[in-house]
N, C-alpha and C positions, 0 to 999 in steps of 0.2 A: 318400276319393272324394266328389265332389260329386253332388248329385241328378241333374245333367245327364248325368254319366257313366253313371249307372244307367239313365236314360231312353234314352240312346243304345243301351245294352245290350238294351233291349226293342225299339226301333224299327228299328235297323239290320237285324237278322235278318228282321223283318217286311217291310221294304222289299225285301229280297233275295228273299223267297219269292213275291212277286207276279209273275205272268207279265206280258208287255207289255200285253196287253188289259186285265187287271185294274188295272194301274198307271195306264193312261190313264183308265179309269173313275174311279179314285180322284182323279186330278188334276182331273177335271170335276165332282166331287161338290160339290153346293151344300147349304147348310143348309136344313132343312125350314122353310117359311114360318111355321108356328106357333112353332117353336123360336126362330126369328129375332125374331119379334114379342115373345115372352116375354123374350128376352135384352135387347131394346131397352127394355122396360118396367123390367126390373131395373137396367139400366145407368143409366137416368134417375133411378131411386130412389137408387141408390148415389151418383150425383153430387149429389143433393139431400140426402143423409144421412137418408133416410126409410125405409130397409129395416129390416125386423125381423131378428132373428137367423136365423130360418129362411130368409128371403129372401136374406140374405147368404150362407148356406151353399149355397143353390140357385144363386145367381149365381156363386159361386166354382166350383162343380161344372161349370156350363156353360162358364165361361172355361177351366177345365182341359181339358175335352173338346175345345173348339175349338182350343186350343193343341196338344193331342195330334195332332189331325187335320192341322193346318197344318204341324207339324214333320214328320209322316210324308209329307205331300205334297212337302215340300222334298227329303227323302231319296229319294223315289221319282223325282222329276224329275232329280235328280243321277244316279241309277242309269241312267235312260233316256238321259240325255245321254252318259254314259260308254259305255254300250252302243252308241249310234249312232255315236260317234266312234271306237270301237274302242280306247279307252284301257284 
């Protein structure tokens, strides 16, 4: 099994357990401005090849967290769409 299969195993049940109000709040969730600023600094350093090992780990963790949230948002949006269309 691929890592994506396991990630789906975590996220599918999570997306299903949110009520519609919580799902909509998740869809409107925005990254904290401080976290976004830090991510931009780390991204610039990564593009320039100037990050330390610790910064690379931090950058990777932030990217992983952002990916997790975005994938969850996609799953929640699909669930809401399916619920609203009656499929």
